[in-house]
Z-matrix of the N, CA and C atoms (Angstrom, degrees):
N
C 1 1.441
C 2 1.524 1 108.18
N 3 1.266 2 116.42 1 123.05
C 4 1.460 3 121.78 2 178.84
C 5 1.509 4 109.44 3 -113.88
N 6 1.329 5 113.06 4 149.93
C 7 1.460 6 118.01 5 179.39
C 8 1.519 7 106.81 6 -110.04
N 9 1.279 8 115.73 7 123.60
C 10 1.451 9 120.20 8 176.57
C 11 1.521 10 108.54 9 -94.51
N 12 1.322 11 113.86 10 118.30
C 13 1.459 12 118.93 11 179.82
C 14 1.511 13 109.71 12 -94.64
N 15 1.274 14 115.56 13 134.93
C 16 1.453 15 120.49 14 177.24
C 17 1.523 16 108.59 15 -76.73
N 18 1.303 17 118.46 16 159.54
C 19 1.467 18 120.50 17 177.99
C 20 1.518 19 112.83 18 -57.30
N 21 1.323 20 117.53 19 -32.21
C 22 1.463 21 119.95 20 178.43
C 23 1.524 22 110.81 21 -67.79
N 24 1.314 23 117.79 22 -40.84
C 25 1.456 24 121.94 23 179.04
C 26 1.521 25 110.47 24 -67.14
N 27 1.323 26 117.17 25 -41.21
C 28 1.460 27 120.70 26 177.30
C 29 1.524 28 111.07 27 -60.84
N 30 1.313 29 116.67 28 -40.28
C 31 1.465 30 120.85 29 179.59
C 32 1.524 31 110.88 30 -65.05
N 33 1.330 32 116.90 31 -38.81
C 34 1.462 33 120.07 32 178.00
C 35 1.522 34 110.69 33 -64.97
N 36 1.345 35 117.18 34 -42.13
C 37 1.473 36 120.46 35 179.14
C 38 1.521 37 111.13 36 -64.49
N 39 1.318 38 117.70 37 -40.77
C 40 1.465 39 121.04 38 177.40
C 41 1.520 40 110.77 39 -62.07
N 42 1.316 41 116.17 40 -41.80
C 43 1.465 42 121.00 41 179.51
C 44 1.529 43 110.45 42 -62.34
N 45 1.331 44 117.32 43 -45.16
C 46 1.466 45 121.07 44 178.74
C 47 1.531 46 111.21 45 -65.73
N 48 1.324 47 117.19 46 -38.65
C 49 1.465 48 120.89 47 179.68
C 50 1.526 49 110.30 48 -64.36
N 51 1.328 50 116.81 49 -40.78
C 52 1.457 51 120.34 50 177.85
C 53 1.522 52 111.40 51 -68.00
N 54 1.331 53 116.47 52 -41.56
C 55 1.472 54 120.26 53 -178.40
C 56 1.518 55 111.94 54 -67.03
N 57 1.302 56 118.60 55 -35.14
C 58 1.462 57 121.61 56 -178.36
C 59 1.523 58 112.52 57 -97.17
N 60 1.314 59 116.60 58 -37.62
C 61 1.462 60 120.37 59 -175.04
C 62 1.510 61 114.11 60 -73.97
N 63 1.312 62 118.29 61 -41.16
C 64 1.469 63 121.65 62 -178.01
C 65 1.527 64 112.28 63 -63.92
N 66 1.346 65 119.86 64 -47.60
C 67 1.470 66 118.45 65 175.95
C 68 1.533 67 112.53 66 -62.98
N 69 1.324 68 117.34 67 -35.22
C 70 1.466 69 119.91 68 178.67
C 71 1.522 70 110.66 69 -64.37
N 72 1.304 71 117.70 70 -40.57
C 73 1.469 72 121.55 71 177.96
C 74 1.518 73 110.38 72 -64.99
N 75 1.322 74 117.74 73 -41.00
C 76 1.465 75 121.41 74 179.02
C 77 1.527 76 110.47 75 -63.12
N 78 1.328 77 117.23 76 -41.86
C 79 1.468 78 120.96 77 178.85
C 80 1.521 79 110.70 78 -63.88
N 81 1.312 80 117.58 79 -42.65
C 82 1.466 81 120.90 80 179.99
C 83 1.526 82 110.56 81 -63.96
N 84 1.308 83 118.19 82 -42.33
C 85 1.465 84 121.57 83 178.61
C 86 1.528 85 110.61 84 -65.04
N 87 1.330 86 117.07 85 -42.81
C 88 1.467 87 120.56 86 179.25
C 89 1.525 88 110.87 87 -62.40
N 90 1.320 89 117.70 88 -41.61
C 91 1.468 90 120.42 89 178.09
C 92 1.525 91 111.68 90 -66.78
N 93 1.312 92 116.41 91 -34.90
C 94 1.465 93 119.50 92 179.31
C 95 1.525 94 111.38 93 -69.29
N 96 1.334 95 117.58 94 -33.31
C 97 1.463 96 121.45 95 -178.57
C 98 1.523 97 113.54 96 -90.43
N 99 1.320 98 118.79 97 -6.46
C 100 1.462 99 121.29 98 -175.34
C 101 1.532 100 114.39 99 -58.69
N 102 1.329 101 121.53 100 -32.99
C 103 1.475 102 118.23 101 176.83
C 104 1.522 103 113.18 102 -61.36
N 105 1.313 104 117.88 103 -26.09
C 106 1.453 105 120.47 104 178.66
C 107 1.526 106 111.71 105 -73.79
N 108 1.320 107 117.78 106 -21.18
C 109 1.453 108 122.56 107 179.74
C 110 1.516 109 112.36 108 -99.53
N 111 1.301 110 117.19 109 2.76
C 112 1.460 111 121.05 110 -174.61
C 113 1.526 112 111.37 111 -65.81
N 114 1.326 113 115.03 112 150.79
C 115 1.455 114 121.54 113 175.83
C 116 1.521 115 108.47 114 -83.53
N 117 1.330 116 115.77 115 138.76
C 118 1.449 117 118.33 116 175.12
C 119 1.519 118 110.10 117 -155.86
N 120 1.313 119 114.87 118 158.72
C 121 1.460 120 123.09 119 174.52
C 122 1.520 121 106.35 120 -124.91
N 123 1.340 122 115.78 121 133.83
C 124 1.449 123 119.49 122 -178.07
C 125 1.524 124 109.20 123 -134.85
N 126 1.323 125 118.21 124 127.31
C 127 1.465 126 119.10 125 176.65
C 128 1.524 127 110.60 126 -67.83
N 129 1.329 128 115.76 127 142.78
C 130 1.460 129 121.58 128 179.73
C 131 1.528 130 109.04 129 -134.99
N 132 1.306 131 116.14 130 172.04
C 133 1.456 132 121.39 131 176.44
C 134 1.525 133 109.26 132 -96.12
N 135 1.310 134 115.73 133 169.16
C 136 1.463 135 121.01 134 178.76
C 137 1.529 136 111.02 135 -60.63
N 138 1.316 137 116.25 136 -35.75
C 139 1.464 138 120.91 137 -179.34
C 140 1.526 139 112.53 138 -68.88
N 141 1.328 140 118.24 139 -20.75
C 142 1.456 141 121.43 140 -179.84
C 143 1.527 142 112.77 141 -86.58
N 144 1.325 143 117.35 142 -5.05
C 145 1.464 144 120.66 143 175.71
C 146 1.526 145 108.93 144 -72.06
N 147 1.342 146 117.62 145 154.84
C 148 1.463 147 119.44 146 174.97
C 149 1.533 148 110.74 147 -59.97
N 150 1.313 149 116.50 148 154.21
C 151 1.466 150 122.08 149 -175.35
C 152 1.525 151 112.20 150 -58.01
N 153 1.320 152 117.38 151 -40.16
C 154 1.468 153 120.44 152 -178.46
C 155 1.529 154 111.69 153 -65.24
N 156 1.320 155 117.33 154 -37.79
C 157 1.466 156 119.46 155 178.40
C 158 1.529 157 110.90 156 -72.30
N 159 1.317 158 117.68 157 -34.59
C 160 1.470 159 120.30 158 174.95
C 161 1.524 160 110.22 159 -62.83
N 162 1.324 161 116.92 160 -41.34
C 163 1.465 162 121.56 161 178.21
C 164 1.528 163 110.75 162 -65.10
N 165 1.327 164 117.66 163 -40.21
C 166 1.457 165 122.11 164 177.48
C 167 1.526 166 110.46 165 -59.42
N 168 1.319 167 116.59 166 -47.83
C 169 1.466 168 120.82 167 179.60
C 170 1.529 169 111.24 168 -62.96
N 171 1.315 170 116.72 169 -41.20
C 172 1.467 171 120.33 170 179.89
C 173 1.528 172 111.10 171 -66.55
N 174 1.316 173 117.58 172 -36.57
C 175 1.461 174 121.47 173 -177.71
C 176 1.526 175 112.13 174 -75.37
N 177 1.323 176 117.37 175 -49.55
C 178 1.462 177 120.83 176 -170.77
C 179 1.532 178 114.72 177 -98.04
N 180 1.304 179 117.39 178 -23.09
C 181 1.464 180 121.35 179 -179.52
C 182 1.528 181 110.57 180 -134.79
N 183 1.335 182 117.89 181 59.49
C 184 1.472 183 119.45 182 -176.76
C 185 1.530 184 112.89 183 -66.20
N 186 1.344 185 118.03 184 -30.31
C 187 1.454 186 121.41 185 179.77
C 188 1.525 187 111.71 186 -90.21
N 189 1.317 188 117.68 187 -5.47
C 190 1.465 189 120.77 188 -176.56
C 191 1.515 190 112.11 189 -71.08
N 192 1.317 191 115.46 190 120.30
C 193 1.462 192 120.46 191 175.98
C 194 1.514 193 109.44 192 -84.71
N 195 1.298 194 114.85 193 136.06
C 196 1.456 195 121.23 194 -176.49
C 197 1.524 196 110.17 195 -77.08
N 198 1.328 197 117.08 196 120.21
C 199 1.463 198 121.44 197 174.72
C 200 1.526 199 109.83 198 -90.39
N 201 1.342 200 115.94 199 -39.11
C 202 1.455 201 121.09 200 -177.56
C 203 1.517 202 109.52 201 -155.71
N 204 1.306 203 115.79 202 137.78
C 205 1.468 204 122.08 203 168.83
C 206 1.517 205 106.12 204 -134.09
N 207 1.321 206 116.12 205 133.33
C 208 1.450 207 118.58 206 179.62
C 209 1.523 208 110.28 207 -144.74
N 210 1.303 209 113.03 208 156.50
C 211 1.457 210 121.99 209 177.06
C 212 1.524 211 106.58 210 -107.25
N 213 1.321 212 116.63 211 123.21
C 214 1.462 213 122.33 212 178.73
C 215 1.520 214 108.70 213 -107.61
N 216 1.315 215 116.22 214 124.28
C 217 1.458 216 120.91 215 176.16
C 218 1.518 217 107.19 216 -117.40
N 219 1.315 218 114.97 217 124.47
C 220 1.459 219 121.05 218 -178.14
C 221 1.520 220 108.37 219 -138.97
N 222 1.310 221 116.71 220 109.29
C 223 1.466 222 123.81 221 178.37
C 224 1.525 223 112.07 222 47.90
N 225 1.295 224 115.71 223 60.80
C 226 1.462 225 125.31 224 177.34
C 227 1.527 226 113.92 225 67.04
N 228 1.319 227 118.71 226 8.34
C 229 1.458 228 122.19 227 176.23
C 230 1.524 229 108.33 228 -107.84
N 231 1.316 230 115.80 229 130.98
C 232 1.446 231 120.82 230 -175.56
C 233 1.525 232 109.96 231 -114.58
N 234 1.335 233 116.90 232 130.43
C 235 1.457 234 123.48 233 176.25
C 236 1.517 235 108.62 234 -131.85
N 237 1.322 236 114.92 235 161.82
C 238 1.455 237 121.58 236 175.31
C 239 1.522 238 108.30 237 -124.23
N 240 1.316 239 116.73 238 137.29
C 241 1.457 240 122.51 239 178.15
C 242 1.524 241 107.57 240 -120.63
N 243 1.342 242 115.16 241 131.33
C 244 1.456 243 121.38 242 178.03
C 245 1.519 244 107.75 243 -124.74
N 246 1.323 245 116.37 244 129.62
C 247 1.460 246 121.85 245 174.95
C 248 1.517 247 107.54 246 -121.61
N 249 1.329 248 115.77 247 125.60
C 250 1.461 249 121.52 248 179.91
C 251 1.527 250 109.45 249 -92.13
N 252 1.320 251 116.57 250 161.73
C 253 1.468 252 120.45 251 -176.92
C 254 1.522 253 112.45 252 -65.44
N 255 1.335 254 118.52 253 -22.24
C 256 1.466 255 120.27 254 178.18
C 257 1.528 256 112.65 255 -87.08
N 258 1.331 257 117.69 256 7.84
C 259 1.459 258 121.70 257 174.13
C 260 1.510 259 115.06 258 96.08
N 261 1.305 260 119.23 259 -2.67
C 262 1.464 261 121.73 260 178.51
C 263 1.528 262 108.54 261 -71.48
N 264 1.327 263 115.58 262 133.61
C 265 1.457 264 121.21 263 178.77
C 266 1.522 265 108.78 264 -120.59
N 267 1.325 266 116.33 265 129.14
C 268 1.465 267 122.08 266 -178.27
C 269 1.520 268 108.45 267 -129.21
N 270 1.334 269 115.88 268 132.75
C 271 1.462 270 121.51 269 175.13
C 272 1.523 271 108.04 270 -112.63
N 273 1.320 272 115.37 271 136.54
C 274 1.451 273 122.49 272 178.81
C 275 1.521 274 109.64 273 -120.50
N 276 1.341 275 116.36 274 151.18
C 277 1.455 276 119.56 275 175.39
C 278 1.527 277 108.95 276 -82.46
N 279 1.308 278 116.89 277 -174.76
C 280 1.468 279 120.83 278 -174.88
C 281 1.525 280 113.03 279 -64.68
N 282 1.324 281 116.95 280 -23.95
C 283 1.465 282 120.81 281 179.11
C 284 1.522 283 112.78 282 -89.18
N 285 1.328 284 116.45 283 -10.70
C 286 1.456 285 120.21 284 178.86
C 287 1.511 286 113.98 285 100.42
N 288 1.338 287 118.20 286 6.16
C 289 1.465 288 120.93 287 176.20
C 290 1.519 289 108.88 288 -81.86
N 291 1.326 290 116.26 289 141.54
C 292 1.462 291 118.68 290 -177.85
C 293 1.521 292 110.31 291 -67.58
N 294 1.329 293 115.61 292 140.30
C 295 1.454 294 123.17 293 174.66
C 296 1.513 295 110.67 294 -109.34
N 297 1.347 296 115.80 295 -34.11
C 298 1.455 297 120.15 296 -176.10
C 299 1.524 298 108.52 297 -152.60
N 300 1.341 299 114.68 298 134.23
C 301 1.460 300 121.43 299 174.12
C 302 1.519 301 106.43 300 -126.41
N 303 1.335 302 115.81 301 126.12
C 304 1.460 303 120.50 302 -175.49
C 305 1.527 304 109.33 303 -131.55
N 306 1.333 305 114.83 304 124.61
C 307 1.466 306 121.64 305 176.14
C 308 1.522 307 106.86 306 -140.90
N 309 1.312 308 117.27 307 108.47
C 310 1.469 309 121.25 308 -175.75
C 311 1.524 310 112.31 309 -63.09
N 312 1.325 311 116.96 310 -20.76
C 313 1.465 312 120.06 311 179.63
C 314 1.531 313 112.16 312 -78.08
N 315 1.325 314 117.19 313 -14.00
C 316 1.457 315 120.58 314 -179.45
C 317 1.509 316 113.05 315 81.19
N 318 1.326 317 116.88 316 34.24
C 319 1.460 318 121.08 317 -178.02
C 320 1.527 319 112.20 318 -111.96
N 321 1.304 320 117.51 319 36.67
C 322 1.465 321 120.18 320 177.96
C 323 1.524 322 108.54 321 -71.07
N 324 1.333 323 117.96 322 130.40
C 325 1.467 324 120.54 323 -178.81
C 326 1.535 325 111.67 324 -59.38
N 327 1.328 326 115.37 325 137.52
C 328 1.465 327 119.80 326 -178.70
C 329 1.521 328 112.91 327 -62.99
N 330 1.333 329 117.42 328 -28.25
C 331 1.460 330 120.04 329 -178.95
C 332 1.525 331 112.97 330 -68.36
N 333 1.315 332 117.53 331 -18.97
C 334 1.462 333 121.07 332 178.50
C 335 1.526 334 110.08 333 -73.70
N 336 1.319 335 116.77 334 -34.88
C 337 1.464 336 122.48 335 -176.63
C 338 1.531 337 109.37 336 -79.75
N 339 1.328 338 118.34 337 132.35
C 340 1.462 339 119.86 338 175.84
C 341 1.538 340 110.80 339 -55.78
N 342 1.344 341 118.02 340 139.64
C 343 1.469 342 121.45 341 -174.46
C 344 1.528 343 114.61 342 -55.41
N 345 1.327 344 118.94 343 -38.54
C 346 1.471 345 121.07 344 -179.15
C 347 1.533 346 110.69 345 -65.32
N 348 1.312 347 117.10 346 -39.14
C 349 1.464 348 121.08 347 178.84
C 350 1.520 349 109.94 348 -70.29
N 351 1.308 350 117.04 349 -42.27
C 352 1.466 351 120.89 350 178.36
C 353 1.520 352 110.84 351 -61.53
N 354 1.324 353 117.42 352 -41.07
C 355 1.465 354 121.82 353 177.83
C 356 1.521 355 110.79 354 -62.40
N 357 1.333 356 117.42 355 -43.35
C 358 1.461 357 121.28 356 178.97
C 359 1.530 358 110.67 357 -61.56
N 360 1.316 359 117.15 358 -44.42
C 361 1.471 360 121.00 359 -177.08
C 362 1.523 361 110.98 360 -68.38
N 363 1.321 362 118.10 361 -44.37
C 364 1.467 363 119.83 362 -178.90
C 365 1.526 364 111.41 363 -68.40
N 366 1.327 365 118.10 364 -29.91
C 367 1.460 366 121.29 365 178.29
C 368 1.522 367 111.68 366 -75.17
N 369 1.331 368 117.00 367 -46.56
C 370 1.456 369 121.26 368 -172.65
C 371 1.526 370 114.79 369 -92.36
N 372 1.306 371 117.10 370 -20.14
C 373 1.466 372 121.30 371 -179.25
C 374 1.529 373 109.87 372 -135.00
N 375 1.337 374 117.24 373 67.91
C 376 1.471 375 119.05 374 -178.03
C 377 1.530 376 110.82 375 -65.97
N 378 1.310 377 114.54 376 140.41
C 379 1.457 378 120.66 377 178.57
C 380 1.520 379 114.64 378 80.91
N 381 1.314 380 117.53 379 1.26
C 382 1.463 381 121.63 380 179.81
C 383 1.534 382 107.67 381 -102.41
N 384 1.325 383 115.92 382 135.84
C 385 1.465 384 120.96 383 -178.10
C 386 1.526 385 110.33 384 -102.43
N 387 1.305 386 115.00 385 163.51
C 388 1.462 387 122.19 386 177.98
C 389 1.523 388 107.71 387 -94.85
N 390 1.336 389 115.97 388 126.06
C 391 1.455 390 118.61 389 179.27
C 392 1.529 391 112.48 390 -105.27
N 393 1.333 392 116.43 391 -15.56
C 394 1.466 393 119.37 392 177.55
C 395 1.516 394 109.69 393 -157.74
N 396 1.325 395 115.86 394 138.75
C 397 1.461 396 121.48 395 173.65
C 398 1.526 397 107.23 396 -137.27
N 399 1.326 398 115.23 397 134.70
C 400 1.467 399 119.99 398 178.08
C 401 1.524 400 108.25 399 -139.85
N 402 1.297 401 114.03 400 149.01
C 403 1.468 402 118.41 401 -179.26
C 404 1.514 403 110.12 402 -138.08
N 405 1.316 404 113.39 403 149.66
C 406 1.450 405 121.28 404 170.07
C 407 1.522 406 106.95 405 -134.28
N 408 1.275 407 116.69 406 -162.65
C 409 1.468 408 120.00 407 -175.40
C 410 1.524 409 113.18 408 -65.36
N 411 1.334 410 117.39 409 -32.75
C 412 1.459 411 120.90 410 -171.60
C 413 1.522 412 114.30 411 -110.48
N 414 1.343 413 117.95 412 -27.00
C 415 1.463 414 120.33 413 -172.02
C 416 1.522 415 112.10 414 -135.71
N 417 1.318 416 113.80 415 156.49
C 418 1.456 417 122.08 416 170.24
C 419 1.522 418 106.25 417 -123.72
N 420 1.325 419 116.26 418 119.51
C 421 1.465 420 121.89 419 179.04
C 422 1.517 421 109.05 420 -102.04
N 423 1.326 422 115.91 421 132.70
C 424 1.459 423 122.11 422 -179.64
C 425 1.521 424 107.86 423 -125.39
N 426 1.333 425 116.52 424 124.37
C 427 1.460 426 121.48 425 175.58
C 428 1.525 427 107.78 426 -105.86
N 429 1.321 428 115.06 427 129.30
C 430 1.459 429 121.12 428 -177.01
C 431 1.527 430 110.52 429 -100.62
N 432 1.328 431 116.08 430 165.42
C 433 1.466 432 120.39 431 179.63
C 434 1.523 433 112.35 432 -71.25
N 435 1.336 434 118.59 433 -14.77
C 436 1.471 435 120.74 434 175.61
C 437 1.540 436 111.77 435 -89.56
N 438 1.328 437 116.64 436 15.35
C 439 1.466 438 125.81 437 175.90
C 440 1.524 439 114.34 438 73.70
N 441 1.302 440 119.08 439 10.33
C 442 1.462 441 121.20 440 173.38
C 443 1.520 442 109.25 441 -83.57
N 444 1.324 443 114.85 442 147.38
C 445 1.455 444 120.78 443 174.35
C 446 1.528 445 107.93 444 -121.86
N 447 1.309 446 116.02 445 119.58
C 448 1.461 447 122.20 446 -178.93
C 449 1.520 448 108.96 447 -105.94
N 450 1.329 449 116.05 448 137.56
C 451 1.453 450 121.44 449 177.34
C 452 1.516 451 108.70 450 -116.90
N 453 1.327 452 115.59 451 124.83
C 454 1.454 453 122.38 452 -179.33
C 455 1.523 454 109.48 453 -116.37
N 456 1.319 455 114.76 454 153.75
C 457 1.458 456 120.46 455 173.43
C 458 1.528 457 108.21 456 -71.67
N 459 1.312 458 116.85 457 135.63
C 460 1.466 459 120.46 458 179.73
C 461 1.524 460 111.42 459 -75.87
N 462 1.304 461 116.81 460 -16.05
C 463 1.459 462 120.15 461 -177.48
C 464 1.534 463 112.08 462 -84.10
N 465 1.338 464 117.41 463 -49.65
C 466 1.465 465 119.55 464 -175.22
C 467 1.529 466 112.83 465 -124.18
N 468 1.323 467 117.55 466 7.73
C 469 1.467 468 124.53 467 175.47
C 470 1.529 469 113.71 468 59.59
N 471 1.320 470 117.47 469 30.42
C 472 1.459 471 121.52 470 175.62
C 473 1.525 472 109.16 471 -88.25
N 474 1.326 473 115.52 472 143.77
C 475 1.464 474 121.62 473 179.97
C 476 1.523 475 109.61 474 -65.80
N 477 1.335 476 116.42 475 129.01
C 478 1.456 477 121.13 476 179.90
C 479 1.522 478 112.45 477 -109.85
N 480 1.355 479 117.15 478 -29.96
C 481 1.453 480 119.31 479 -175.29
C 482 1.513 481 110.10 480 -161.15
N 483 1.337 482 115.28 481 148.85
C 484 1.470 483 122.76 482 173.93
C 485 1.523 484 106.61 483 -125.07
N 486 1.298 485 116.19 484 127.97
C 487 1.468 486 120.86 485 -179.50
C 488 1.519 487 108.06 486 -126.77
N 489 1.322 488 116.82 487 132.69
C 490 1.464 489 119.04 488 178.73
C 491 1.496 490 112.77 489 -115.21
């Protein structure tokens, strides 16, 4: 017994196969590739850091002994985290540029801070040290030892917000 399908019936079956089959294929491919997108943290050595981050450490923390260096991969974004034995924590982007420098003692090197921001802090908050500085594409956040958090524009270094 054979079934003769009319061209209209064949077209309906093709439409259903495309509507159901194509998303199923996409899901299978996405599941097969998911290990490549997985988040992971892997310890590394100082020599495995990008050249720019190695230069940063040599310039600003030459005596700093490395307690931990790791590579963090999160959804195709790669960062490096370095923790020194004296408690300083530095985060670098995938190219090795610093993203965040944190020292609870307030001993962040002045050369790390952009000059306009450093001038603003020394003028308006004399005797107060910087304990953390972080930057992204749009903002630079500075946390001071007096518990104030200042937010500056990354483009022109103008103060945008003060949070206490």
